[in-house]
N, CA, C and O atoms as a Tinker XYZ file with bonds, in Angstrom:
   500  protein
     1  N    -37.091000  -16.666000   -0.837000    73     2
     2  CA   -36.589000  -15.451000   -1.476000    64     1     3
     3  C    -37.255000  -15.332000   -2.837000    63     2     4     5
     4  O    -37.257000  -16.274000   -3.630000    81     3
     5  N    -37.809000  -14.178000   -3.088000    73     3     6
     6  CA   -38.497000  -13.970000   -4.351000    64     5     7
     7  C    -37.741000  -12.982000   -5.210000    63     6     8     9
     8  O    -36.929000  -12.201000   -4.715000    81     7
     9  N    -38.011000  -13.024000   -6.470000    73     7    10
    10  CA   -37.324000  -12.174000   -7.433000    64     9    11
    11  C    -37.517000  -10.701000   -7.117000    63    10    12    13
    12  O    -38.645000  -10.211000   -7.071000    81    11
    13  N    -36.406000   -9.993000   -6.898000    73    11    14
    14  CA   -36.449000   -8.556000   -6.745000    64    13    15
    15  C    -36.897000   -8.053000   -5.388000    63    14    16    17
    16  O    -36.840000   -6.848000   -5.141000    81    15
    17  N    -37.348000   -8.944000   -4.482000    73    15    18
    18  CA   -37.809000   -8.492000   -3.164000    64    17    19
    19  C    -36.750000   -8.841000   -2.140000    63    18    20    21
    20  O    -36.404000  -10.013000   -1.991000    81    19
    21  N    -36.219000   -7.838000   -1.419000    73    19    22
    22  CA   -35.189000   -8.099000   -0.445000    64    21    23
    23  C    -35.696000   -8.922000    0.728000    63    22    24    25
    24  O    -36.852000   -8.803000    1.134000    81    23
    25  N    -34.830000   -9.742000    1.257000    73    23    26
    26  CA   -35.150000  -10.570000    2.402000    64    25    27
    27  C    -34.200000  -10.162000    3.518000    63    26    28    29
    28  O    -32.984000  -10.292000    3.377000    81    27
    29  N    -34.743000   -9.670000    4.622000    73    27    30
    30  CA   -33.915000   -9.173000    5.692000    64    29    31
    31  C    -34.645000   -9.318000    7.013000    63    30    32    33
    32  O    -35.874000   -9.381000    7.064000    81    31
    33  N    -33.858000   -9.370000    8.085000    73    31    34
    34  CA   -34.427000   -9.317000    9.416000    64    33    35
    35  C    -33.521000   -8.428000   10.245000    63    34    36    37
    36  O    -32.343000   -8.280000    9.922000    81    35
    37  N    -34.048000   -7.825000   11.317000    73    35    38
    38  CA   -33.262000   -6.867000   12.079000    64    37    39
    39  C    -31.969000   -7.437000   12.651000    63    38    40    41
    40  O    -30.998000   -6.700000   12.822000    81    39
    41  N    -31.939000   -8.726000   12.949000    73    39    42
    42  CA   -30.760000   -9.330000   13.560000    64    41    43
    43  C    -29.803000   -9.943000   12.548000    63    42    44    45
    44  O    -28.765000  -10.474000   12.941000    81    43
    45  N    -30.117000   -9.885000   11.272000    73    43    46
    46  CA   -29.287000  -10.562000   10.291000    64    45    47
    47  C    -28.129000   -9.712000    9.791000    63    46    48    49
    48  O    -27.139000  -10.263000    9.309000    81    47
    49  N    -28.218000   -8.386000    9.890000    73    47    50
    50  CA   -27.165000   -7.474000    9.453000    64    49    51
    51  C    -26.877000   -7.557000    7.952000    63    50    52    53
    52  O    -25.834000   -7.092000    7.492000    81    51
    53  N    -27.798000   -8.148000    7.194000    73    51    54
    54  CA   -27.614000   -8.306000    5.759000    64    53    55
    55  C    -28.982000   -8.310000    5.080000    63    54    56    57
    56  O    -29.976000   -8.760000    5.650000    81    55
    57  N    -29.007000   -7.807000    3.870000    73    55    58
    58  CA   -30.204000   -7.887000    3.030000    64    57    59
    59  C    -29.842000   -8.693000    1.798000    63    58    60    61
    60  O    -28.914000   -8.341000    1.069000    81    59
    61  N    -30.571000   -9.771000    1.565000    73    59    62
    62  CA   -30.309000  -10.635000    0.417000    64    61    63
    63  C    -31.440000  -10.447000   -0.581000    63    62    64    65
    64  O    -32.617000  -10.516000   -0.227000    81    63
    65  N    -31.068000  -10.209000   -1.832000    73    63    66
    66  CA   -32.076000  -10.054000   -2.895000    64    65    67
    67  C    -31.553000  -10.698000   -4.160000    63    66    68    69
    68  O    -30.391000  -11.096000   -4.237000    81    67
    69  N    -32.415000  -10.796000   -5.144000    73    67    70
    70  CA   -32.006000  -11.317000   -6.454000    64    69    71
    71  C    -32.378000  -10.305000   -7.515000    63    70    72    73
    72  O    -33.364000   -9.578000   -7.391000    81    71
    73  N    -31.571000  -10.274000   -8.558000    73    71    74
    74  CA   -31.848000   -9.424000   -9.712000    64    73    75
    75  C    -31.321000  -10.138000  -10.951000    63    74    76    77
    76  O    -30.121000  -10.391000  -11.065000    81    75
    77  N    -32.208000  -10.457000  -11.866000    73    75    78
    78  CA   -31.823000  -11.133000  -13.114000    64    77    79
    79  C    -30.952000  -12.368000  -12.857000    63    78    80    81
    80  O    -29.923000  -12.549000  -13.508000    81    79
    81  N    -31.357000  -13.201000  -11.925000    73    79    82
    82  CA   -30.655000  -14.426000  -11.563000    64    81    83
    83  C    -29.317000  -14.197000  -10.849000    63    82    84    85
    84  O    -28.526000  -15.129000  -10.706000    81    83
    85  N    -29.062000  -12.980000  -10.409000    73    83    86
    86  CA   -27.876000  -12.670000   -9.623000    64    85    87
    87  C    -28.325000  -12.573000   -8.164000    63    86    88    89
    88  O    -29.367000  -11.981000   -7.881000    81    87
    89  N    -27.570000  -13.135000   -7.254000    73    87    90
    90  CA   -27.866000  -13.031000   -5.832000    64    89    91
    91  C    -27.007000  -11.912000   -5.260000    63    90    92    93
    92  O    -25.795000  -11.881000   -5.470000    81    91
    93  N    -27.642000  -10.990000   -4.533000    73    91    94
    94  CA   -26.931000   -9.838000   -3.979000    64    93    95
    95  C    -27.095000   -9.840000   -2.473000    63    94    96    97
    96  O    -28.216000   -9.865000   -1.964000    81    95
    97  N    -25.975000   -9.813000   -1.755000    73    95    98
    98  CA   -25.977000   -9.731000   -0.299000    64    97    99
    99  C    -25.397000   -8.375000    0.084000    63    98   100   101
   100  O    -24.199000   -8.138000   -0.067000    81    99
   101  N    -26.256000   -7.484000    0.581000    73    99   102
   102  CA   -25.798000   -6.158000    1.007000    64   101   103
   103  C    -25.611000   -6.168000    2.524000    63   102   104   105
   104  O    -26.583000   -6.293000    3.269000    81   103
   105  N    -24.375000   -6.038000    2.975000    73   103   106
   106  CA   -24.102000   -5.992000    4.392000    64   105   107
   107  C    -24.640000   -4.677000    4.936000    63   106   108   109
   108  O    -24.288000   -3.610000    4.433000    81   107
   109  N    -25.490000   -4.740000    5.960000    73   107   110
   110  CA   -26.129000   -3.549000    6.501000    64   109   111
   111  C    -25.464000   -3.037000    7.778000    63   110   112   113
   112  O    -25.835000   -1.975000    8.276000    81   111
   113  N    -24.506000   -3.758000    8.306000    73   111   114
   114  CA   -23.820000   -3.329000    9.531000    64   113   115
   115  C    -22.622000   -2.445000    9.149000    63   114   116   117
   116  O    -21.949000   -2.694000    8.149000    81   115
   117  N    -22.373000   -1.424000    9.953000    73   115   118
   118  CA   -21.234000   -0.532000    9.731000    64   117   119
   119  C    -19.929000   -1.272000    9.941000    63   118   120   121
   120  O    -18.948000   -1.037000    9.235000    81   119
   121  N    -19.923000   -2.169000   10.918000    73   119   122
   122  CA   -18.741000   -2.964000   11.221000    64   121   123
   123  C    -19.149000   -4.431000   11.318000    63   122   124   125
   124  O    -20.145000   -4.764000   11.960000    81   123
   125  N    -18.381000   -5.295000   10.683000    73   123   126
   126  CA   -18.674000   -6.733000   10.731000    64   125   127
   127  C    -17.644000   -7.398000   11.641000    63   126   128   129
   128  O    -16.472000   -7.533000   11.291000    81   127
   129  N    -18.111000   -7.806000   12.808000    73   127   130
   130  CA   -17.298000   -8.520000   13.785000    64   129   131
   131  C    -17.855000   -9.922000   13.947000    63   130   132   133
   132  O    -18.633000  -10.378000   13.109000    81   131
   133  N    -17.466000  -10.622000   15.024000    73   131   134
   134  CA   -17.913000  -11.998000   15.231000    64   133   135
   135  C    -19.440000  -12.173000   15.292000    63   134   136   137
   136  O    -19.986000  -13.094000   14.686000    81   135
   137  N    -20.118000  -11.287000   16.023000    73   135   138
   138  CA   -21.574000  -11.402000   16.160000    64   137   139
   139  C    -22.266000  -11.210000   14.814000    63   138   140   141
   140  O    -23.134000  -11.996000   14.435000    81   139
   141  N    -21.879000  -10.172000   14.104000    73   139   142
   142  CA   -22.499000   -9.882000   12.799000    64   141   143
   143  C    -22.150000  -10.956000   11.767000    63   142   144   145
   144  O    -22.999000  -11.356000   10.970000    81   143
   145  N    -20.906000  -11.417000   11.785000    73   143   146
   146  CA   -20.465000  -12.429000   10.819000    64   145   147
   147  C    -21.272000  -13.728000   10.964000    63   146   148   149
   148  O    -21.627000  -14.358000    9.967000    81   147
   149  N    -21.554000  -14.116000   12.195000    73   147   150
   150  CA   -22.331000  -15.336000   12.432000    64   149   151
   151  C    -23.742000  -15.203000   11.862000    63   150   152   153
   152  O    -24.248000  -16.111000   11.203000    81   151
   153  N    -24.368000  -14.052000   12.128000    73   151   154
   154  CA   -25.734000  -13.827000   11.631000    64   153   155
   155  C    -25.765000  -13.737000   10.097000    63   154   156   157
   156  O    -26.649000  -14.304000    9.454000    81   155
   157  N    -24.799000  -13.025000    9.523000    73   155   158
   158  CA   -24.733000  -12.877000    8.064000    64   157   159
   159  C    -24.509000  -14.234000    7.402000    63   158   160   161
   160  O    -25.145000  -14.554000    6.398000    81   159
   161  N    -23.604000  -15.026000    7.968000    73   159   162
   162  CA   -23.290000  -16.344000    7.396000    64   161   163
   163  C    -24.545000  -17.214000    7.335000    63   162   164   165
   164  O    -24.795000  -17.872000    6.325000    81   163
   165  N    -25.325000  -17.221000    8.400000    73   163   166
   166  CA   -26.523000  -18.049000    8.428000    64   165   167
   167  C    -27.549000  -17.593000    7.398000    63   166   168   169
   168  O    -28.125000  -18.412000    6.681000    81   167
   169  N    -27.770000  -16.302000    7.327000    73   167   170
   170  CA   -28.758000  -15.758000    6.392000    64   169   171
   171  C    -28.361000  -15.993000    4.944000    63   170   172   173
   172  O    -29.174000  -16.441000    4.135000    81   171
   173  N    -27.103000  -15.690000    4.616000    73   171   174
   174  CA   -26.659000  -15.813000    3.227000    64   173   175
   175  C    -26.508000  -17.281000    2.819000    63   174   176   177
   176  O    -26.821000  -17.635000    1.682000    81   175
   177  N    -26.035000  -18.137000    3.723000    73   175   178
   178  CA   -25.910000  -19.562000    3.403000    64   177   179
   179  C    -27.282000  -20.142000    3.065000    63   178   180   181
   180  O    -27.413000  -20.944000    2.140000    81   179
   181  N    -28.293000  -19.736000    3.812000    73   179   182
   182  CA   -29.651000  -20.191000    3.541000    64   181   183
   183  C    -30.116000  -19.715000    2.168000    63   182   184   185
   184  O    -30.724000  -20.476000    1.415000    81   183
   185  N    -29.834000  -18.467000    1.849000    73   183   186
   186  CA   -30.222000  -17.921000    0.548000    64   185   187
   187  C    -29.481000  -18.612000   -0.592000    63   186   188   189
   188  O    -30.070000  -18.893000   -1.636000    81   187
   189  N    -28.202000  -18.884000   -0.400000    73   187   190
   190  CA   -27.422000  -19.546000   -1.460000    64   189   191
   191  C    -27.872000  -20.985000   -1.659000    63   190   192   193
   192  O    -27.878000  -21.478000   -2.787000    81   191
   193  N    -28.244000  -21.658000   -0.595000    73   191   194
   194  CA   -28.664000  -23.050000   -0.745000    64   193   195
   195  C    -30.013000  -23.165000   -1.454000    63   194   196   197
   196  O    -30.298000  -24.174000   -2.099000    81   195
   197  N    -30.843000  -22.121000   -1.331000    73   195   198
   198  CA   -32.145000  -22.159000   -1.992000    64   197   199
   199  C    -32.135000  -21.438000   -3.337000    63   198   200   201
   200  O    -33.156000  -21.395000   -4.023000    81   199
   201  N    -30.998000  -20.876000   -3.714000    73   199   202
   202  CA   -30.912000  -20.137000   -4.982000    64   201   203
   203  C    -30.992000  -21.100000   -6.157000    63   202   204   205
   204  O    -30.418000  -22.188000   -6.138000    81   203
   205  N    -31.713000  -20.672000   -7.167000    73   203   206
   206  CA   -31.761000  -21.449000   -8.406000    64   205   207
   207  C    -30.504000  -21.134000   -9.214000    63   206   208   209
   208  O    -29.714000  -20.270000   -8.833000    81   207
   209  N    -30.330000  -21.816000  -10.298000    73   207   210
   210  CA   -29.163000  -21.555000  -11.138000    64   209   211
   211  C    -29.060000  -20.067000  -11.408000    63   210   212   213
   212  O    -30.007000  -19.438000  -11.881000    81   211
   213  N    -27.918000  -19.524000  -11.107000    73   211   214
   214  CA   -27.752000  -18.096000  -11.281000    64   213   215
   215  C    -26.472000  -17.770000  -11.997000    63   214   216   217
   216  O    -25.838000  -18.626000  -12.614000    81   215
   217  N    -26.105000  -16.507000  -11.900000    73   215   218
   218  CA   -24.923000  -16.026000  -12.599000    64   217   219
   219  C    -23.864000  -15.542000  -11.628000    63   218   220   221
   220  O    -22.764000  -16.093000  -11.593000    81   219
   221  N    -24.169000  -14.532000  -10.847000    73   219   222
   222  CA   -23.185000  -13.937000   -9.931000    64   221   223
   223  C    -23.699000  -13.895000   -8.513000    63   222   224   225
   224  O    -24.906000  -13.868000   -8.274000    81   223
   225  N    -22.780000  -13.890000   -7.582000    73   223   226
   226  CA   -23.073000  -13.627000   -6.176000    64   225   227
   227  C    -22.324000  -12.350000   -5.815000    63   226   228   229
   228  O    -21.094000  -12.314000   -5.824000    81   227
   229  N    -23.075000  -11.311000   -5.500000    73   227   230
   230  CA   -22.489000   -9.996000   -5.243000    64   229   231
   231  C    -22.530000   -9.705000   -3.751000    63   230   232   233
   232  O    -23.588000   -9.777000   -3.125000    81   231
   233  N    -21.362000   -9.374000   -3.178000    73   231   234
   234  CA   -21.287000   -8.895000   -1.805000    64   233   235
   235  C    -21.135000   -7.378000   -1.895000    63   234   236   237
   236  O    -20.132000   -6.864000   -2.391000    81   235
   237  N    -22.152000   -6.680000   -1.404000    73   235   238
   238  CA   -22.164000   -5.220000   -1.436000    64   237   239
   239  C    -21.738000   -4.682000   -0.073000    63   238   240   241
   240  O    -22.454000   -4.836000    0.916000    81   239
   241  N    -20.577000   -4.054000   -0.032000    73   239   242
   242  CA   -20.016000   -3.523000    1.212000    64   241   243
   243  C    -20.171000   -2.007000    1.316000    63   242   244   245
   244  O    -19.436000   -1.365000    2.067000    81   243
   245  N    -21.096000   -1.437000    0.588000    73   243   246
   246  CA   -21.236000    0.025000    0.547000    64   245   247
   247  C    -21.674000    0.615000    1.879000    63   246   248   249
   248  O    -21.438000    1.798000    2.124000    81   247
   249  N    -22.295000   -0.160000    2.737000    73   247   250
   250  CA   -22.719000    0.338000    4.052000    64   249   251
   251  C    -21.775000   -0.077000    5.169000    63   250   252   253
   252  O    -22.030000    0.213000    6.337000    81   251
   253  N    -20.704000   -0.742000    4.826000    73   251   254
   254  CA   -19.765000   -1.275000    5.827000    64   253   255
   255  C    -18.463000   -0.492000    5.788000    63   254   256   257
   256  O    -17.892000   -0.263000    4.721000    81   255
   257  N    -17.998000   -0.082000    6.968000    73   255   258
   258  CA   -16.753000    0.683000    7.078000    64   257   259
   259  C    -15.568000   -0.169000    7.500000    63   258   260   261
   260  O    -14.429000    0.138000    7.148000    81   259
   261  N    -15.822000   -1.244000    8.255000    73   259   262
   262  CA   -14.695000   -2.053000    8.729000    64   261   263
   263  C    -15.108000   -3.514000    8.865000    63   262   264   265
   264  O    -16.272000   -3.840000    9.099000    81   263
   265  N    -14.106000   -4.382000    8.708000    73   263   266
   266  CA   -14.268000   -5.818000    8.859000    64   265   267
   267  C    -13.216000   -6.313000    9.842000    63   266   268   269
   268  O    -12.045000   -5.946000    9.737000    81   267
   269  N    -13.625000   -7.141000   10.792000    73   267   270
   270  CA   -12.661000   -7.809000   11.649000    64   269   271
   271  C    -12.104000   -8.993000   10.859000    63   270   272   273
   272  O    -12.510000   -9.236000    9.722000    81   271
   273  N    -11.182000   -9.718000   11.461000    73   271   274
   274  CA   -10.660000  -10.913000   10.791000    64   273   275
   275  C    -11.786000  -11.907000   10.537000    63   274   276   277
   276  O    -11.772000  -12.627000    9.538000    81   275
   277  N    -12.767000  -11.947000   11.447000    73   275   278
   278  CA   -13.907000  -12.828000   11.265000    64   277   279
   279  C    -14.779000  -12.351000   10.090000    63   278   280   281
   280  O    -15.334000  -13.168000    9.357000    81   279
   281  N    -14.893000  -11.051000    9.920000    73   279   282
   282  CA   -15.645000  -10.506000    8.793000    64   281   283
   283  C    -14.965000  -10.806000    7.464000    63   282   284   285
   284  O    -15.625000  -11.109000    6.470000    81   283
   285  N    -13.647000  -10.717000    7.460000    73   283   286
   286  CA   -12.893000  -11.047000    6.254000    64   285   287
   287  C    -13.044000  -12.532000    5.928000    63   286   288   289
   288  O    -13.226000  -12.911000    4.771000    81   287
   289  N    -12.967000  -13.359000    6.962000    73   287   290
   290  CA   -13.175000  -14.801000    6.786000    64   289   291
   291  C    -14.572000  -15.113000    6.287000    63   290   292   293
   292  O    -14.767000  -16.042000    5.503000    81   291
   293  N    -15.549000  -14.332000    6.744000    73   291   294
   294  CA   -16.932000  -14.489000    6.282000    64   293   295
   295  C    -17.003000  -14.290000    4.772000    63   294   296   297
   296  O    -17.651000  -15.067000    4.071000    81   295
   297  N    -16.341000  -13.253000    4.272000    73   295   298
   298  CA   -16.356000  -12.973000    2.829000    64   297   299
   299  C    -15.758000  -14.139000    2.044000    63   298   300   301
   300  O    -16.271000  -14.514000    0.989000    81   299
   301  N    -14.672000  -14.707000    2.565000    73   299   302
   302  CA   -14.046000  -15.850000    1.895000    64   301   303
   303  C    -14.980000  -17.064000    1.936000    63   302   304   305
   304  O    -15.126000  -17.767000    0.936000    81   303
   305  N    -15.608000  -17.310000    3.084000    73   303   306
   306  CA   -16.545000  -18.421000    3.209000    64   305   307
   307  C    -17.721000  -18.270000    2.259000    63   306   308   309
   308  O    -18.116000  -19.230000    1.598000    81   307
   309  N    -18.284000  -17.065000    2.187000    73   307   310
   310  CA   -19.411000  -16.836000    1.279000    64   309   311
   311  C    -18.979000  -16.990000   -0.171000    63   310   312   313
   312  O    -19.740000  -17.484000   -1.002000    81   311
   313  N    -17.761000  -16.567000   -0.472000    73   311   314
   314  CA   -17.226000  -16.741000   -1.823000    64   313   315
   315  C    -17.145000  -18.217000   -2.181000    63   314   316   317
   316  O    -17.527000  -18.617000   -3.280000    81   315
   317  N    -16.643000  -19.033000   -1.245000    73   315   318
   318  CA   -16.525000  -20.472000   -1.491000    64   317   319
   319  C    -17.899000  -21.125000   -1.682000    63   318   320   321
   320  O    -18.068000  -21.988000   -2.542000    81   319
   321  N    -18.868000  -20.709000   -0.880000    73   319   322
   322  CA   -20.235000  -21.240000   -1.027000    64   321   323
   323  C    -20.828000  -20.846000   -2.380000    63   322   324   325
   324  O    -21.511000  -21.640000   -3.027000    81   323
   325  N    -20.558000  -19.621000   -2.792000    73   323   326
   326  CA   -21.071000  -19.147000   -4.085000    64   325   327
   327  C    -20.465000  -19.961000   -5.227000    63   326   328   329
   328  O    -21.176000  -20.394000   -6.134000    81   327
   329  N    -19.163000  -20.165000   -5.177000    73   327   330
   330  CA   -18.494000  -20.943000   -6.228000    64   329   331
   331  C    -19.051000  -22.360000   -6.254000    63   330   332   333
   332  O    -19.277000  -22.912000   -7.331000    81   331
   333  N    -19.278000  -22.959000   -5.083000    73   331   334
   334  CA   -19.872000  -24.299000   -5.017000    64   333   335
   335  C    -21.279000  -24.328000   -5.623000    63   334   336   337
   336  O    -21.712000  -25.345000   -6.165000    81   335
   337  N    -21.985000  -23.193000   -5.522000    73   335   338
   338  CA   -23.332000  -23.096000   -6.107000    64   337   339
   339  C    -23.293000  -22.713000   -7.576000    63   338   340   341
   340  O    -24.342000  -22.574000   -8.204000    81   339
   341  N    -22.100000  -22.542000   -8.134000    73   339   342
   342  CA   -21.964000  -22.218000   -9.546000    64   341   343
   343  C    -22.094000  -20.734000   -9.849000    63   342   344   345
   344  O    -22.378000  -20.358000  -10.986000    81   343
   345  N    -21.891000  -19.880000   -8.841000    73   343   346
   346  CA   -22.013000  -18.446000   -9.017000    64   345   347
   347  C    -20.639000  -17.783000   -9.042000    63   346   348   349
   348  O    -19.712000  -18.229000   -8.367000    81   347
   349  N    -20.523000  -16.727000   -9.817000    73   347   350
   350  CA   -19.286000  -15.947000   -9.892000    64   349   351
   351  C    -19.265000  -14.949000   -8.730000    63   350   352   353
   352  O    -20.180000  -14.131000   -8.621000    81   351
   353  N    -18.242000  -14.991000   -7.854000    73   351   354
   354  CA   -18.191000  -14.077000   -6.712000    64   353   355
   355  C    -17.729000  -12.668000   -7.104000    63   354   356   357
   356  O    -16.728000  -12.504000   -7.801000    81   355
   357  N    -18.477000  -11.651000   -6.646000    73   355   358
   358  CA   -18.192000  -10.267000   -6.978000    64   357   359
   359  C    -18.247000   -9.431000   -5.705000    63   358   360   361
   360  O    -19.131000   -9.618000   -4.868000    81   359
   361  N    -17.298000   -8.507000   -5.563000    73   359   362
   362  CA   -17.309000   -7.533000   -4.468000    64   361   363
   363  C    -17.588000   -6.161000   -5.040000    63   362   364   365
   364  O    -17.093000   -5.813000   -6.112000    81   363
   365  N    -18.384000   -5.379000   -4.323000    73   363   366
   366  CA   -18.653000   -4.004000   -4.738000    64   365   367
   367  C    -18.853000   -3.135000   -3.511000    63   366   368   369
   368  O    -19.116000   -3.632000   -2.417000    81   367
   369  N    -18.725000   -1.832000   -3.706000    73   367   370
   370  CA   -19.017000   -0.883000   -2.647000    64   369   371
   371  C    -17.961000   -0.742000   -1.575000    63   370   372   373
   372  O    -18.253000   -0.248000   -0.486000    81   371
   373  N    -16.746000   -1.161000   -1.854000    73   371   374
   374  CA   -15.696000   -1.091000   -0.830000    64   373   375
   375  C    -15.142000    0.318000   -0.709000    63   374   376   377
   376  O    -14.893000    0.982000   -1.715000    81   375
   377  N    -14.947000    0.779000    0.537000    73   375   378
   378  CA   -14.248000    2.041000    0.740000    64   377   379
   379  C    -12.739000    1.794000    0.608000    63   378   380   381
   380  O    -12.314000    0.655000    0.417000    81   379
   381  N    -11.951000    2.829000    0.706000    73   379   382
   382  CA   -10.492000    2.722000    0.512000    64   381   383
   383  C     -9.871000    1.775000    1.529000    63   382   384   385
   384  O     -8.991000    0.983000    1.191000    81   383
   385  N    -10.331000    1.857000    2.776000    73   383   386
   386  CA    -9.741000    1.011000    3.824000    64   385   387
   387  C    -10.035000   -0.475000    3.594000    63   386   388   389
   388  O     -9.165000   -1.325000    3.782000    81   387
   389  N    -11.261000   -0.773000    3.188000    73   387   390
   390  CA   -11.598000   -2.168000    2.902000    64   389   391
   391  C    -10.860000   -2.672000    1.669000    63   390   392   393
   392  O    -10.386000   -3.808000    1.646000    81   391
   393  N    -10.761000   -1.834000    0.650000    73   391   394
   394  CA   -10.018000   -2.232000   -0.549000    64   393   395
   395  C     -8.562000   -2.538000   -0.202000    63   394   396   397
   396  O     -7.994000   -3.511000   -0.698000    81   395
   397  N     -7.956000   -1.697000    0.658000    73   395   398
   398  CA    -6.576000   -1.941000    1.089000    64   397   399
   399  C     -6.464000   -3.244000    1.880000    63   398   400   401
   400  O     -5.509000   -4.001000    1.705000    81   399
   401  N     -7.452000   -3.504000    2.759000    73   399   402
   402  CA    -7.439000   -4.736000    3.557000    64   401   403
   403  C     -7.518000   -5.961000    2.660000    63   402   404   405
   404  O     -6.734000   -6.896000    2.825000    81   403
   405  N     -8.449000   -5.972000    1.716000    73   403   406
   406  CA    -8.594000   -7.099000    0.810000    64   405   407
   407  C     -7.328000   -7.307000   -0.019000    63   406   408   409
   408  O     -6.919000   -8.440000   -0.272000    81   407
   409  N     -6.714000   -6.198000   -0.439000    73   407   410
   410  CA    -5.501000   -6.285000   -1.245000    64   409   411
   411  C     -4.321000   -6.770000   -0.399000    63   410   412   413
   412  O     -3.550000   -7.620000   -0.844000    81   411
   413  N     -4.178000   -6.238000    0.809000    73   411   414
   414  CA    -3.081000   -6.625000    1.682000    64   413   415
   415  C     -3.139000   -8.107000    2.046000    63   414   416   417
   416  O     -2.106000   -8.772000    2.112000    81   415
   417  N     -4.340000   -8.621000    2.280000    73   415   418
   418  CA    -4.515000  -10.022000    2.636000    64   417   419
   419  C     -4.628000  -10.922000    1.404000    63   418   420   421
   420  O     -4.773000  -12.139000    1.524000    81   419
   421  N     -4.561000  -10.320000    0.242000    73   419   422
   422  CA    -4.638000  -11.018000   -1.052000    64   421   423
   423  C     -5.955000  -11.747000   -1.271000    63   422   424   425
   424  O     -6.029000  -12.703000   -2.044000    81   423
   425  N     -6.969000  -11.295000   -0.598000    73   423   426
   426  CA    -8.302000  -11.858000   -0.753000    64   425   427
   427  C     -8.969000  -11.313000   -2.008000    63   426   428   429
   428  O     -9.878000  -11.935000   -2.557000    81   427
   429  N     -8.510000  -10.144000   -2.458000    73   427   430
   430  CA    -9.084000   -9.532000   -3.658000    64   429   431
   431  C     -8.951000  -10.425000   -4.877000    63   430   432   433
   432  O     -9.732000  -10.313000   -5.822000    81   431
   433  N     -7.968000  -11.310000   -4.860000    73   431   434
   434  CA    -7.742000  -12.212000   -5.998000    64   433   435
   435  C     -8.839000  -13.262000   -6.146000    63   434   436   437
   436  O     -8.965000  -13.892000   -7.196000    81   435
   437  N     -9.627000  -13.448000   -5.097000    73   435   438
   438  CA   -10.671000  -14.467000   -5.108000    64   437   439
   439  C    -11.978000  -13.964000   -5.716000    63   438   440   441
   440  O    -12.886000  -14.749000   -5.988000    81   439
   441  N    -12.069000  -12.655000   -5.927000    73   439   442
   442  CA   -13.311000  -12.026000   -6.368000    64   441   443
   443  C    -13.094000  -11.220000   -7.644000    63   442   444   445
   444  O    -11.975000  -10.816000   -7.962000    81   443
   445  N    -14.179000  -10.997000   -8.359000    73   443   446
   446  CA   -14.204000   -9.934000   -9.369000    64   445   447
   447  C    -14.606000   -8.697000   -8.592000    63   446   448   449
   448  O    -15.568000   -8.733000   -7.825000    81   447
   449  N    -13.879000   -7.595000   -8.780000    73   447   450
   450  CA   -14.162000   -6.388000   -8.023000    64   449   451
   451  C    -14.759000   -5.342000   -8.952000    63   450   452   453
   452  O    -14.194000   -5.011000   -9.994000    81   451
   453  N    -15.915000   -4.832000   -8.547000    73   451   454
   454  CA   -16.632000   -3.821000   -9.301000    64   453   455
   455  C    -16.563000   -2.521000   -8.507000    63   454   456   457
   456  O    -16.945000   -2.479000   -7.337000    81   455
   457  N    -16.074000   -1.459000   -9.148000    73   455   458
   458  CA   -15.840000   -0.214000   -8.417000    64   457   459
   459  C    -16.870000    0.875000   -8.660000    63   458   460   461
   460  O    -16.916000    1.846000   -7.905000    81   459
   461  N    -17.693000    0.745000   -9.683000    73   459   462
   462  CA   -18.674000    1.799000   -9.961000    64   461   463
   463  C    -20.073000    1.206000  -10.091000    63   462   464   465
   464  O    -20.236000    0.029000  -10.414000    81   463
   465  N    -21.077000    2.038000   -9.836000    73   463   466
   466  CA   -22.450000    1.575000   -9.953000    64   465   467
   467  C    -22.810000    1.273000  -11.411000    63   466   468   469
   468  O    -23.610000    0.379000  -11.687000    81   467
   469  N    -22.217000    2.021000  -12.331000    73   467   470
   470  CA   -22.460000    1.757000  -13.755000    64   469   471
   471  C    -21.946000    0.377000  -14.149000    63   470   472   473
   472  O    -22.617000   -0.377000  -14.855000    81   471
   473  N    -20.751000    0.066000  -13.681000    73   471   474
   474  CA   -20.156000   -1.244000  -13.963000    64   473   475
   475  C    -20.996000   -2.361000  -13.333000    63   474   476   477
   476  O    -21.189000   -3.416000  -13.936000    81   475
   477  N    -21.488000   -2.120000  -12.122000    73   475   478
   478  CA   -22.330000   -3.123000  -11.440000    64   477   479
   479  C    -23.643000   -3.319000  -12.188000    63   478   480   481
   480  O    -24.071000   -4.458000  -12.379000    81   479
   481  N    -24.282000   -2.259000  -12.608000    73   479   482
   482  CA   -25.535000   -2.382000  -13.366000    64   481   483
   483  C    -25.331000   -3.141000  -14.671000    63   482   484   485
   484  O    -26.177000   -3.939000  -15.073000    81   483
   485  N    -24.210000   -2.890000  -15.326000    73   483   486
   486  CA   -23.899000   -3.601000  -16.566000    64   485   487
   487  C    -23.706000   -5.083000  -16.293000    63   486   488   489
   488  O    -24.134000   -5.926000  -17.081000    81   487
   489  N    -23.063000   -5.400000  -15.177000    73   487   490
   490  CA   -22.823000   -6.800000  -14.800000    64   489   491
   491  C    -24.141000   -7.521000  -14.487000    63   490   492   493
   492  O    -24.296000   -8.703000  -14.796000    81   491
   493  N    -25.072000   -6.813000  -13.880000    73   491   494
   494  CA   -26.325000   -7.426000  -13.435000    64   493   495
   495  C    -27.392000   -7.515000  -14.516000    63   494   496   497
   496  O    -28.521000   -7.910000  -14.223000    81   495
   497  N    -27.073000   -7.162000  -15.751000    73   495   498
   498  CA   -28.037000   -7.282000  -16.851000    64   497   499
   499  C    -28.332000   -8.727000  -17.159000    63   498   500
   500  O    -29.123000   -9.018000  -18.056000    81   499
């Protein structure tokens, strides 16, 4: 993974990139179920293990409309891997339904949540 250049494959359902030492994982699937979660986990885990000292790990859900229980578990797993790598976990791009799901399951407490692109750009400086 190189600075500023996205790393993606058609079967991964995720694009991983870096910006100013922040690792960004943009979920590219509309719905994250068991098949997508497995592919995303492998791609992002590889990126996190090879990441140099960074600042934040951002999960961008702007292209995702729904998460299964496995998708929600994926977010928690990626959050734990990020924390182990010394990165601050951040969620962004959630629609109302995803925000309600994260809040109802109390998973929102595990992340810093960024709701606007301006706030995200400020964070990624």
